[in-house]
N, CA, C and O atoms as CSV, one atom per row, in Angstrom:
chain,resi,resn,atom,element,x,y,z
A,1,MET,N,N,110.120,97.720,-148.471
A,1,MET,CA,C,111.259,97.592,-147.562
A,1,MET,C,C,112.512,97.353,-148.391
A,1,MET,O,O,112.570,96.380,-149.143
A,2,TRP,N,N,113.505,98.206,-148.274
A,2,TRP,CA,C,114.707,98.095,-149.096
A,2,TRP,C,C,115.523,96.868,-148.786
A,2,TRP,O,O,116.226,96.373,-149.668
A,3,GLU,N,N,115.464,96.351,-147.572
A,3,GLU,CA,C,116.248,95.182,-147.187
A,3,GLU,C,C,115.888,93.952,-148.005
A,3,GLU,O,O,116.754,93.139,-148.325
A,4,SER,N,N,114.602,93.815,-148.346
A,4,SER,CA,C,114.174,92.605,-149.047
A,4,SER,C,C,114.871,92.470,-150.398
A,4,SER,O,O,115.074,91.356,-150.882
A,5,LYS,N,N,115.237,93.593,-151.010
A,5,LYS,CA,C,115.940,93.517,-152.289
A,5,LYS,C,C,117.406,93.133,-152.090
A,5,LYS,O,O,118.035,92.568,-152.985
A,6,LEU,N,N,117.941,93.443,-150.916
A,6,LEU,CA,C,119.345,93.164,-150.662
A,6,LEU,C,C,119.582,91.780,-150.092
A,6,LEU,O,O,120.524,91.098,-150.493
A,7,MET,N,N,118.748,91.361,-149.170
A,7,MET,CA,C,118.957,90.097,-148.456
A,7,MET,C,C,118.423,88.928,-149.285
A,7,MET,O,O,117.286,88.498,-149.088
A,8,GLN,N,N,119.219,88.422,-150.190
A,8,GLN,CA,C,118.755,87.378,-151.092
A,8,GLN,C,C,119.290,85.988,-150.767
A,8,GLN,O,O,118.807,85.004,-151.326
A,9,GLN,N,N,120.263,85.885,-149.890
A,9,GLN,CA,C,120.824,84.580,-149.544
A,9,GLN,C,C,120.246,84.127,-148.208
A,9,GLN,O,O,120.190,84.900,-147.251
A,10,VAL,N,N,119.821,82.878,-148.152
A,10,VAL,CA,C,119.224,82.316,-146.945
A,10,VAL,C,C,120.043,81.106,-146.513
A,10,VAL,O,O,120.280,80.193,-147.304
A,11,LEU,N,N,120.470,81.105,-145.263
A,11,LEU,CA,C,121.205,79.984,-144.694
A,11,LEU,C,C,120.502,79.521,-143.423
A,11,LEU,O,O,120.005,80.334,-142.643
A,12,ILE,N,N,120.467,78.212,-143.227
A,12,ILE,CA,C,120.024,77.684,-141.949
A,12,ILE,C,C,121.263,77.173,-141.243
A,12,ILE,O,O,121.883,76.198,-141.668
A,13,ILE,N,N,121.612,77.842,-140.165
A,13,ILE,CA,C,122.847,77.556,-139.429
A,13,ILE,C,C,122.550,76.608,-138.278
A,13,ILE,O,O,121.749,76.918,-137.396
A,14,ASN,N,N,123.202,75.449,-138.295
A,14,ASN,CA,C,123.037,74.457,-137.215
A,14,ASN,C,C,123.988,74.700,-136.064
A,14,ASN,O,O,123.653,74.462,-134.904
A,15,ARG,N,N,125.188,75.180,-136.396
A,15,ARG,CA,C,126.210,75.314,-135.366
A,15,ARG,C,C,127.092,76.521,-135.670
A,15,ARG,O,O,127.454,76.767,-136.821
A,16,LEU,N,N,127.434,77.273,-134.619
A,16,LEU,CA,C,128.379,78.383,-134.709
A,16,LEU,C,C,129.589,78.072,-133.844
A,16,LEU,O,O,129.446,77.678,-132.686
A,17,ILE,N,N,130.778,78.247,-134.403
A,17,ILE,CA,C,132.011,77.965,-133.674
A,17,ILE,C,C,132.849,79.245,-133.646
A,17,ILE,O,O,133.375,79.656,-134.681
A,18,PRO,N,N,132.981,79.885,-132.469
A,18,PRO,CA,C,133.800,81.100,-132.392
A,18,PRO,C,C,135.282,80.759,-132.489
A,18,PRO,O,O,135.739,79.762,-131.931
A,19,GLU,N,N,136.022,81.592,-133.201
A,19,GLU,CA,C,137.468,81.440,-133.321
A,19,GLU,C,C,138.119,82.721,-132.794
A,19,GLU,O,O,137.846,83.817,-133.284
A,20,LYS,N,N,138.965,82.569,-131.808
A,20,LYS,CA,C,139.621,83.718,-131.151
A,20,LYS,C,C,141.021,83.942,-131.722
A,20,LYS,O,O,141.662,83.014,-132.217
A,21,ASP,N,N,141.478,85.183,-131.645
A,21,ASP,CA,C,142.847,85.476,-132.049
A,21,ASP,C,C,143.789,85.274,-130.854
A,21,ASP,O,O,143.343,84.860,-129.784
A,22,ALA,N,N,145.064,85.557,-131.024
A,22,ALA,CA,C,146.053,85.310,-129.968
A,22,ALA,C,C,145.752,86.105,-128.694
A,22,ALA,O,O,146.119,85.681,-127.599
A,23,ALA,N,N,145.092,87.245,-128.832
A,23,ALA,CA,C,144.753,88.090,-127.676
A,23,ALA,C,C,143.438,87.665,-127.034
A,23,ALA,O,O,143.031,88.230,-126.019
A,24,GLY,N,N,142.772,86.673,-127.620
A,24,GLY,CA,C,141.517,86.194,-127.059
A,24,GLY,C,C,140.278,86.892,-127.585
A,24,GLY,O,O,139.170,86.614,-127.126
A,25,ALA,N,N,140.448,87.793,-128.541
A,25,ALA,CA,C,139.295,88.487,-129.138
A,25,ALA,C,C,138.676,87.635,-130.241
A,25,ALA,O,O,139.372,86.888,-130.929
A,26,LEU,N,N,137.385,87.755,-130.397
A,26,LEU,CA,C,136.687,87.023,-131.456
A,26,LEU,C,C,137.171,87.502,-132.807
A,26,LEU,O,O,137.035,88.682,-133.128
A,27,ALA,N,N,137.737,86.603,-133.610
A,27,ALA,CA,C,138.307,86.960,-134.908
A,27,ALA,C,C,137.466,86.480,-136.077
A,27,ALA,O,O,137.503,87.068,-137.158
A,28,ARG,N,N,136.701,85.406,-135.863
A,28,ARG,CA,C,135.937,84.800,-136.944
A,28,ARG,C,C,134.950,83.846,-136.323
A,28,ARG,O,O,135.150,83.349,-135.215
A,29,LEU,N,N,133.876,83.598,-137.056
A,29,LEU,CA,C,132.927,82.559,-136.677
A,29,LEU,C,C,132.884,81.551,-137.799
A,29,LEU,O,O,132.728,81.916,-138.964
A,30,SER,N,N,133.021,80.303,-137.459
A,30,SER,CA,C,132.798,79.235,-138.417
A,30,SER,C,C,131.421,78.680,-138.135
A,30,SER,O,O,130.953,78.697,-136.996
A,31,ALA,N,N,130.778,78.191,-139.167
A,31,ALA,CA,C,129.424,77.658,-138.996
A,31,ALA,C,C,129.239,76.450,-139.879
A,31,ALA,O,O,129.986,76.222,-140.830
A,32,VAL,N,N,128.212,75.675,-139.534
A,32,VAL,CA,C,127.808,74.534,-140.346
A,32,VAL,C,C,126.320,74.705,-140.629
A,32,VAL,O,O,125.526,74.937,-139.718
A,33,THR,N,N,125.953,74.588,-141.903
A,33,THR,CA,C,124.554,74.744,-142.278
A,33,THR,C,C,123.799,73.427,-142.086
A,33,THR,O,O,124.390,72.381,-141.818
A,34,HIS,N,N,122.484,73.512,-142.230
A,34,HIS,CA,C,121.633,72.327,-142.048
A,34,HIS,C,C,121.970,71.222,-143.047
A,34,HIS,O,O,121.714,70.047,-142.785
A,35,ASP,N,N,122.542,71.596,-144.187
A,35,ASP,CA,C,122.881,70.592,-145.206
A,35,ASP,C,C,124.374,70.283,-145.242
A,35,ASP,O,O,124.879,69.738,-146.224
A,36,GLY,N,N,125.087,70.642,-144.151
A,36,GLY,CA,C,126.490,70.236,-143.993
A,36,GLY,C,C,127.528,71.130,-144.633
A,36,GLY,O,O,128.705,70.773,-144.655
A,37,GLN,N,N,127.137,72.277,-145.154
A,37,GLN,CA,C,128.095,73.190,-145.763
A,37,GLN,C,C,128.855,73.972,-144.681
A,37,GLN,O,O,128.286,74.333,-143.650
A,38,ALA,N,N,130.119,74.221,-144.924
A,38,ALA,CA,C,130.915,75.052,-144.022
A,38,ALA,C,C,130.762,76.512,-144.438
A,38,ALA,O,O,130.811,76.839,-145.624
A,39,VAL,N,N,130.576,77.383,-143.451
A,39,VAL,CA,C,130.448,78.822,-143.701
A,39,VAL,C,C,131.386,79.546,-142.754
A,39,VAL,O,O,131.456,79.230,-141.567
A,40,SER,N,N,132.105,80.518,-143.289
A,40,SER,CA,C,133.003,81.333,-142.478
A,40,SER,C,C,132.495,82.768,-142.488
A,40,SER,O,O,132.300,83.362,-143.548
A,41,PHE,N,N,132.281,83.319,-141.289
A,41,PHE,CA,C,131.896,84.718,-141.153
A,41,PHE,C,C,133.169,85.499,-140.851
A,41,PHE,O,O,133.778,85.329,-139.794
A,42,GLU,N,N,133.559,86.346,-141.778
A,42,GLU,CA,C,134.830,87.062,-141.668
A,42,GLU,C,C,134.668,88.375,-140.914
A,42,GLU,O,O,133.562,88.898,-140.782
A,43,SER,N,N,135.776,88.895,-140.427
A,43,SER,CA,C,135.776,90.214,-139.785
A,43,SER,C,C,137.097,90.903,-140.086
A,43,SER,O,O,138.039,90.298,-140.598
A,44,CYS,N,N,137.137,92.177,-139.755
A,44,CYS,CA,C,138.382,92.939,-139.812
A,44,CYS,C,C,138.330,93.919,-138.641
A,44,CYS,O,O,137.298,94.052,-137.984
A,45,ALA,N,N,139.408,94.582,-138.390
A,45,ALA,CA,C,139.477,95.462,-137.210
A,45,ALA,C,C,138.375,96.513,-137.211
A,45,ALA,O,O,137.861,96.869,-136.151
A,46,GLU,N,N,138.008,97.011,-138.381
A,46,GLU,CA,C,137.000,98.067,-138.476
A,46,GLU,C,C,135.578,97.533,-138.525
A,46,GLU,O,O,134.632,98.305,-138.367
A,47,GLN,N,N,135.398,96.242,-138.739
A,47,GLN,CA,C,134.055,95.717,-138.961
A,47,GLN,C,C,133.892,94.347,-138.310
A,47,GLN,O,O,134.218,93.320,-138.904
A,48,ARG,N,N,133.379,94.351,-137.074
A,48,ARG,CA,C,133.188,93.098,-136.343
A,48,ARG,C,C,131.736,92.896,-135.935
A,48,ARG,O,O,131.422,91.939,-135.226
A,49,ILE,N,N,130.850,93.778,-136.369
A,49,ILE,CA,C,129.477,93.765,-135.901
A,49,ILE,C,C,128.760,92.444,-136.215
A,49,ILE,O,O,127.956,91.979,-135.407
A,50,ASN,N,N,129.036,91.836,-137.367
A,50,ASN,CA,C,128.377,90.581,-137.695
A,50,ASN,C,C,128.749,89.484,-136.704
A,50,ASN,O,O,127.894,88.710,-136.273
A,51,LEU,N,N,130.024,89.423,-136.348
A,51,LEU,CA,C,130.461,88.406,-135.394
A,51,LEU,C,C,129.806,88.642,-134.035
A,51,LEU,O,O,129.330,87.704,-133.396
A,52,LEU,N,N,129.786,89.886,-133.604
A,52,LEU,CA,C,129.205,90.196,-132.299
A,52,LEU,C,C,127.706,89.915,-132.277
A,52,LEU,O,O,127.170,89.484,-131.257
A,53,ALA,N,N,127.029,90.156,-133.399
A,53,ALA,CA,C,125.592,89.909,-133.465
A,53,ALA,C,C,125.269,88.414,-133.439
A,53,ALA,O,O,124.221,88.013,-132.934
A,54,LEU,N,N,126.154,87.605,-133.974
A,54,LEU,CA,C,125.881,86.164,-134.089
A,54,LEU,C,C,126.483,85.324,-132.970
A,54,LEU,O,O,126.018,84.212,-132.720
A,55,GLU,N,N,127.497,85.830,-132.302
A,55,GLU,CA,C,128.288,85.025,-131.379
A,55,GLU,C,C,127.446,84.238,-130.368
A,55,GLU,O,O,127.735,83.068,-130.117
A,56,PHE,N,N,126.430,84.841,-129.795
A,56,PHE,CA,C,125.665,84.177,-128.744
A,56,PHE,C,C,124.250,83.791,-129.172
A,56,PHE,O,O,123.392,83.527,-128.329
A,57,GLN,N,N,124.012,83.762,-130.464
A,57,GLN,CA,C,122.685,83.348,-130.957
A,57,GLN,C,C,122.479,81.865,-130.695
A,57,GLN,O,O,123.407,81.063,-130.797
A,58,GLN,N,N,121.246,81.519,-130.355
A,58,GLN,CA,C,120.900,80.102,-130.214
A,58,GLN,C,C,120.771,79.494,-131.596
A,58,GLN,O,O,120.251,80.128,-132.515
A,59,THR,N,N,121.234,78.290,-131.740
A,59,THR,CA,C,121.111,77.575,-133.018
A,59,THR,C,C,120.199,76.385,-132.831
A,59,THR,O,O,120.062,75.873,-131.720
A,60,PRO,N,N,119.575,75.940,-133.902
A,60,PRO,CA,C,119.684,76.421,-135.280
A,60,PRO,C,C,118.958,77.750,-135.477
A,60,PRO,O,O,118.036,78.102,-134.741
A,61,LEU,N,N,119.411,78.469,-136.496
A,61,LEU,CA,C,118.801,79.753,-136.817
A,61,LEU,C,C,118.754,79.939,-138.334
A,61,LEU,O,O,119.523,79.338,-139.084
A,62,VAL,N,N,117.826,80.791,-138.749
A,62,VAL,CA,C,117.700,81.133,-140.171
A,62,VAL,C,C,118.338,82.501,-140.330
A,62,VAL,O,O,118.000,83.445,-139.616
A,63,LEU,N,N,119.268,82.599,-141.276
A,63,LEU,CA,C,120.052,83.808,-141.464
A,63,LEU,C,C,119.893,84.327,-142.896
A,63,LEU,O,O,119.888,83.554,-143.853
A,64,LEU,N,N,119.766,85.626,-143.019
A,64,LEU,CA,C,119.756,86.279,-144.323
A,64,LEU,C,C,121.050,87.045,-144.495
A,64,LEU,O,O,121.574,87.604,-143.533
A,65,THR,N,N,121.566,87.076,-145.702
A,65,THR,CA,C,122.736,87.892,-145.987
A,65,THR,C,C,122.657,88.389,-147.417
A,65,THR,O,O,122.049,87.757,-148.282
A,66,ASP,N,N,123.284,89.535,-147.650
A,66,ASP,CA,C,123.288,90.082,-149.002
A,66,ASP,C,C,124.466,89.580,-149.819
A,66,ASP,O,O,124.466,89.716,-151.042
A,67,ARG,N,N,125.464,89.006,-149.174
A,67,ARG,CA,C,126.647,88.532,-149.906
A,67,ARG,C,C,127.110,87.195,-149.348
A,67,ARG,O,O,127.317,87.035,-148.145
A,68,LEU,N,N,127.263,86.253,-150.248
A,68,LEU,CA,C,127.744,84.932,-149.886
A,68,LEU,C,C,128.704,84.490,-150.973
A,68,LEU,O,O,128.301,84.267,-152.114
A,69,LEU,N,N,129.965,84.365,-150.619
A,69,LEU,CA,C,131.010,83.986,-151.570
A,69,LEU,C,C,131.304,82.493,-151.433
A,69,LEU,O,O,131.042,81.891,-150.392
A,70,GLN,N,N,131.850,81.908,-152.496
A,70,GLN,CA,C,132.272,80.519,-152.428
A,70,GLN,C,C,133.704,80.432,-152.965
A,70,GLN,O,O,133.916,80.128,-154.139
A,71,PRO,N,N,134.696,80.705,-152.085
A,71,PRO,CA,C,136.088,80.705,-152.535
A,71,PRO,C,C,136.604,79.327,-152.925
A,71,PRO,O,O,137.501,79.210,-153.760
A,72,PHE,N,N,136.037,78.277,-152.318
A,72,PHE,CA,C,136.440,76.905,-152.623
A,72,PHE,C,C,135.190,76.033,-152.618
A,72,PHE,O,O,134.183,76.386,-152.005
A,73,ALA,N,N,135.254,74.911,-153.291
A,73,ALA,CA,C,134.115,73.993,-153.302
A,73,ALA,C,C,133.800,73.552,-151.880
A,73,ALA,O,O,134.688,73.140,-151.134
A,74,GLY,N,N,132.524,73.642,-151.515
A,74,GLY,CA,C,132.084,73.181,-150.197
A,74,GLY,C,C,132.297,74.161,-149.068
A,74,GLY,O,O,131.942,73.872,-147.926
A,75,ILE,N,N,132.877,75.331,-149.365
A,75,ILE,CA,C,133.109,76.342,-148.334
A,75,ILE,C,C,132.481,77.658,-148.783
A,75,ILE,O,O,132.765,78.159,-149.871
A,76,GLN,N,N,131.636,78.199,-147.937
A,76,GLN,CA,C,131.019,79.492,-148.221
A,76,GLN,C,C,131.583,80.523,-147.257
A,76,GLN,O,O,132.035,80.190,-146.161
A,77,GLN,N,N,131.549,81.789,-147.685
A,77,GLN,CA,C,132.145,82.842,-146.863
A,77,GLN,C,C,131.244,84.076,-146.897
A,77,GLN,O,O,130.807,84.517,-147.959
A,78,VAL,N,N,130.977,84.621,-145.706
A,78,VAL,CA,C,130.238,85.875,-145.570
A,78,VAL,C,C,131.281,86.944,-145.236
A,78,VAL,O,O,131.877,86.908,-144.159
A,79,PRO,N,N,131.507,87.896,-146.152
A,79,PRO,CA,C,132.527,88.917,-145.911
A,79,PRO,C,C,132.200,89.803,-144.707
A,79,PRO,O,O,131.049,89.882,-144.278
A,80,ALA,N,N,133.211,90.457,-144.177
A,80,ALA,CA,C,133.043,91.311,-143.001
A,80,ALA,C,C,132.054,92.435,-143.232
A,80,ALA,O,O,131.365,92.849,-142.299
A,81,ASP,N,N,131.968,92.943,-144.466
A,81,ASP,CA,C,131.096,94.082,-144.748
A,81,ASP,C,C,129.732,93.672,-145.311
A,81,ASP,O,O,128.990,94.515,-145.815
A,82,ALA,N,N,129.403,92.388,-145.228
A,82,ALA,CA,C,128.084,91.931,-145.683
A,82,ALA,C,C,127.011,92.315,-144.665
A,82,ALA,O,O,127.284,92.449,-143.472
A,83,LEU,N,N,125.806,92.486,-145.155
A,83,LEU,CA,C,124.658,92.672,-144.254
A,83,LEU,C,C,124.191,91.293,-143.827
A,83,LEU,O,O,124.117,90.380,-144.649
A,84,VAL,N,N,123.878,91.132,-142.555
A,84,VAL,CA,C,123.299,89.883,-142.072
A,84,VAL,C,C,122.115,90.209,-141.172
A,84,VAL,O,O,122.081,91.254,-140.522
A,85,ALA,N,N,121.148,89.302,-141.146
A,85,ALA,CA,C,119.991,89.448,-140.272
A,85,ALA,C,C,119.514,88.059,-139.892
A,85,ALA,O,O,119.474,87.153,-140.724
A,86,VAL,N,N,119.154,87.903,-138.630
A,86,VAL,CA,C,118.605,86.647,-138.147
A,86,VAL,C,C,117.089,86.734,-138.263
A,86,VAL,O,O,116.482,87.683,-137.767
A,87,VAL,N,N,116.474,85.751,-138.912
A,87,VAL,CA,C,115.015,85.706,-139.029
A,87,VAL,C,C,114.452,85.324,-137.654
A,87,VAL,O,O,114.924,84.368,-137.039
A,88,PRO,N,N,113.455,86.059,-137.173
A,88,PRO,CA,C,112.954,85.807,-135.810
A,88,PRO,C,C,112.048,84.575,-135.712
A,88,PRO,O,O,110.848,84.683,-135.460
A,89,ILE,N,N,112.649,83.421,-135.915
A,89,ILE,CA,C,111.968,82.139,-135.701
A,89,ILE,C,C,112.697,81.473,-134.536
A,89,ILE,O,O,113.918,81.321,-134.585
A,90,PRO,N,N,111.969,81.071,-133.485
A,90,PRO,CA,C,112.637,80.448,-132.336
A,90,PRO,C,C,113.432,79.201,-132.738
A,90,PRO,O,O,113.014,78.428,-133.600
A,91,ALA,N,N,114.584,79.028,-132.093
A,91,ALA,CA,C,115.465,77.889,-132.394
A,91,ALA,C,C,114.732,76.561,-132.263
A,91,ALA,O,O,114.973,75.648,-133.053
A,92,ASP,N,N,113.847,76.434,-131.284
A,92,ASP,CA,C,113.101,75.178,-131.105
A,92,ASP,C,C,112.239,74.859,-132.317
A,92,ASP,O,O,112.121,73.696,-132.705
A,93,GLN,N,N,111.632,75.883,-132.922
A,93,GLN,CA,C,110.797,75.652,-134.095
A,93,GLN,C,C,111.653,75.256,-135.299
A,93,GLN,O,O,111.285,74.363,-136.062
A,94,VAL,N,N,112.782,75.917,-135.461
A,94,VAL,CA,C,113.692,75.563,-136.556
A,94,VAL,C,C,114.187,74.138,-136.366
A,94,VAL,O,O,114.228,73.357,-137.317
A,95,ARG,N,N,114.564,73.799,-135.133
A,95,ARG,CA,C,115.049,72.443,-134.821
A,95,ARG,C,C,113.987,71.387,-135.160
A,95,ARG,O,O,114.303,70.352,-135.746
A,96,ALA,N,N,112.741,71.652,-134.790
A,96,ALA,CA,C,111.657,70.708,-135.063
A,96,ALA,C,C,111.500,70.479,-136.559
A,96,ALA,O,O,111.312,69.343,-136.995
A,97,LEU,N,N,111.575,71.540,-137.345
A,97,LEU,CA,C,111.476,71.401,-138.802
A,97,LEU,C,C,112.653,70.608,-139.357
A,97,LEU,O,O,112.482,69.769,-140.241
A,98,LEU,N,N,113.846,70.875,-138.836
A,98,LEU,CA,C,115.021,70.138,-139.297
A,98,LEU,C,C,114.907,68.652,-138.956
A,98,LEU,O,O,115.269,67.795,-139.761
A,99,GLU,N,N,114.402,68.355,-137.760
A,99,GLU,CA,C,114.245,66.953,-137.349
A,99,GLU,C,C,113.222,66.226,-138.223
A,99,GLU,O,O,113.288,65.006,-138.373
A,100,GLN,N,N,112.290,66.961,-138.790
A,100,GLN,CA,C,111.296,66.381,-139.698
A,100,GLN,C,C,111.805,66.330,-141.141
A,100,GLN,O,O,111.079,65.921,-142.047
A,101,GLY,N,N,113.051,66.745,-141.345
A,101,GLY,CA,C,113.638,66.727,-142.677
A,101,GLY,C,C,113.140,67.846,-143.576
A,101,GLY,O,O,113.164,67.711,-144.799
A,102,GLU,N,N,112.689,68.949,-142.991
A,102,GLU,CA,C,112.100,70.030,-143.763
A,102,GLU,C,C,112.988,71.254,-143.855
A,102,GLU,O,O,112.489,72.359,-144.072
A,103,GLY,N,N,114.292,71.086,-143.695
A,103,GLY,CA,C,115.211,72.219,-143.760
A,103,GLY,C,C,115.210,72.914,-145.104
A,103,GLY,O,O,115.149,74.142,-145.173
A,104,ASP,N,N,115.280,72.132,-146.184
A,104,ASP,CA,C,115.279,72.734,-147.514
A,104,ASP,C,C,113.970,73.472,-147.776
A,104,ASP,O,O,113.970,74.545,-148.379
A,105,GLN,N,N,112.851,72.895,-147.322
A,105,GLN,CA,C,111.558,73.548,-147.513
A,105,GLN,C,C,111.491,74.865,-146.747
A,105,GLN,O,O,110.954,75.847,-147.259
A,106,LEU,N,N,112.028,74.899,-145.528
A,106,LEU,CA,C,112.062,76.133,-144.752
A,106,LEU,C,C,112.896,77.178,-145.467
A,106,LEU,O,O,112.464,78.322,-145.617
A,107,ARG,N,N,114.077,76.802,-145.906
A,107,ARG,CA,C,114.951,77.744,-146.617
A,107,ARG,C,C,114.261,78.291,-147.868
A,107,ARG,O,O,114.308,79.490,-148.145
A,108,ASP,N,N,113.620,77.388,-148.618
A,108,ASP,CA,C,112.946,77.809,-149.843
A,108,ASP,C,C,111.748,78.708,-149.559
A,108,ASP,O,O,111.480,79.640,-150.317
A,109,ALA,N,N,111.031,78.437,-148.479
A,109,ALA,CA,C,109.877,79.265,-148.096
A,109,ALA,C,C,110.326,80.689,-147.749
A,109,ALA,O,O,109.663,81.662,-148.108
A,110,VAL,N,N,111.452,80.797,-147.053
A,110,VAL,CA,C,111.977,82.122,-146.716
A,110,VAL,C,C,112.423,82.836,-147.986
A,110,VAL,O,O,112.162,84.029,-148.143
A,111,LYS,N,N,113.091,82.129,-148.895
A,111,LYS,CA,C,113.499,82.717,-150.171
A,111,LYS,C,C,112.293,83.190,-150.962
A,111,LYS,O,O,112.309,84.286,-151.522
A,112,ASP,N,N,111.236,82.367,-151.014
A,112,ASP,CA,C,110.020,82.734,-151.740
A,112,ASP,C,C,109.392,83.981,-151.148
A,112,ASP,O,O,108.932,84.858,-151.880
A,113,GLN,N,N,109.371,84.065,-149.823
A,113,GLN,CA,C,108.809,85.248,-149.152
A,113,GLN,C,C,109.604,86.513,-149.508
A,113,GLN,O,O,109.029,87.573,-149.759
A,114,LEU,N,N,110.933,86.379,-149.525
A,114,LEU,CA,C,111.774,87.515,-149.908
A,114,LEU,C,C,111.501,87.951,-151.337
A,114,LEU,O,O,111.425,89.144,-151.629
A,115,SER,N,N,111.355,86.970,-152.228
A,115,SER,CA,C,111.078,87.284,-153.641
A,115,SER,C,C,109.720,87.948,-153.793
A,115,SER,O,O,109.575,88.895,-154.567
A,116,ALA,N,N,108.726,87.462,-153.062
A,116,ALA,CA,C,107.380,88.029,-153.134
A,116,ALA,C,C,107.380,89.474,-152.636
A,116,ALA,O,O,106.740,90.338,-153.235
A,117,GLU,N,N,108.102,89.738,-151.533
A,117,GLU,CA,C,108.175,91.096,-151.004
A,117,GLU,C,C,108.911,92.025,-151.963
A,117,GLU,O,O,108.515,93.176,-152.144
A,118,ALA,N,N,109.979,91.525,-152.576
A,118,ALA,CA,C,110.729,92.352,-153.518
A,118,ALA,C,C,109.881,92.661,-154.750
A,118,ALA,O,O,109.965,93.756,-155.306
A,119,GLY,N,N,109.074,91.706,-155.173
A,119,GLY,CA,C,108.220,91.887,-156.349
A,119,GLY,C,C,107.052,92.813,-156.102
A,119,GLY,O,O,106.520,93.389,-157.051
A,120,SER,N,N,106.633,92.976,-154.861
A,120,SER,CA,C,105.469,93.811,-154.558
A,120,SER,C,C,105.828,95.283,-154.367
A,120,SER,O,O,104.943,96.113,-154.155
A,121,GLU,N,N,107.100,95.610,-154.438
A,121,GLU,CA,C,107.517,97.006,-154.209
A,121,GLU,C,C,107.573,97.777,-155.500
A,121,GLU,O,O,107.903,98.963,-155.497
């Protein structure tokens, strides 16, 4: 699967905050990860699919992306043209793992699975 080689960044998103422009259109999504990091999902007029795909997702969720920038300390950014995918784990299951303090283990398990799949191709 070609995606496994591309999707190397794993985020566990606890909260998504939609940000609208003056006309009321979704312009950006801000997020907070399970470990308190701020993440900004960017868009542009030609590329809003990531925002639309994430806007109504239940949180917490496990997210894969091929590009994750860090323009400033403590702030991560997913560019408008990045690939993103939500891992199909129900929010209740992710929440239960987070409540047990196993967020880092979940993130690492998903990373390990991606590495194993990439290595088997």
